[in-house]
N, C-alpha and C positions, 0 to 999 in steps of 0.2 A: 422601391426597387429601381436600381440604375437602368438606364436605357443604352443599348449599344450605339456607338457612333456609326450611322449608316454610310458615312462618307469614307471610311477607312477599312482596308483589308490588309491583313498580314499574310505573307508568304513564308512558309517554313520549309526549306529544302534540305536541311541537314539534321542529323541526329544530335543536335546541340547548336551552339552559336559560335560563329567565327571559325578560324582554321588553326586552332591550337591543339594541344593534347586532348584526347577524347574526354577525359575527366573534367578538364577545365571547360570544354564546350558545353557539357551537360550542366555543370554548375552555373554557368552564365545563363543558359536557357531557363533553368529552374528559377533563378533569381528574377529574370525578366518577366516570366509568366506569373510568378507569385506577386510581384509588384503591380502588374496590370490588374490582377484580381483584387488585391488589398486596397488599391487606390481607385477601383472602379473605372479604370481607363479601358473601355470596352470597344474593340473594333466590331464592325458588323460581322466579319467573318475572319477565320484563320484557315488558310488553305495549306494542306500538307501534301507534299509530293517528293519524289525520290526518297532519300534517306529520312526525310522528315516524318514519313508515316510511322516510323518506329517509335516516335514519341507518344503515339496514341494506342500502342499495343501493350499487352501484358508485360509487366516488369519495368515499364518506363518510370523514371523518378519524377515525372511532371504530371502524372495522371490526376492527382488531387487538384492541382491548379486548373488543369483543363476541364475537369468535371465541374468545378465551381464556375469557371467562365461560361461553360455551356449552360449551366443552370440560370445564369444571369442573361441569357438570350444571345450569346455569341454563337454563330454558326461555325461548326468545325467540319470542314470538308476534307475527306481523305481520298486520295487518288486510288481508284480500284486497280488500275494497271500496276501501280507500284506495290500495293498490298499483295497482289497475286505474284508479282516477281519475287518478293521476299518471303512468300508463303506465310503471310501474316493475317490473311482475311479472317480466319477464325480466332484470332487473338485481339481483335479490335475491342477496346474498352470504353471508348468515348468517340463521339462524333458520328457523322454519316458517311457511308461509303458512296462516293460519287464518281463521276467521270470527269474527263478533261473539260467537257462542256459546262459542267457545274463550276469548275474553277474559273473558266473564261468568263462566265456570266457574272460571278462575284467580282472579278477584276474590273470588268467594263462598267458595272454599276457603281463602282467606287470612284470618288474624286481623288483619293490618295491610296496608293499601293506601296506598302513597305516590305522589302525583302530582308529577311534575317538570315 
């Protein structure tokens, strides 16, 4: 079983990747997460906030990749304030609902933080 890289944390703040059309953003994020999973490139944690929390909710096209990454030991931390704002708390399909303190802790424990 692969072991997550405890030095790296990813921050996902958009419902997709980049600033293109929404369909392209989701396609890029889907490919990115799928390749992380397939190649066992495992960050210690992925933090989701603002629109990023939508990726862990019912109907997200990246749920399979996120579930697989989580099963390999990657911590998926979802911002509770953001979930409440979008009324998505009861639609969370993967990860843990945490607070900003959990996100800060993950960031400061990491040697490298990558924003997507």
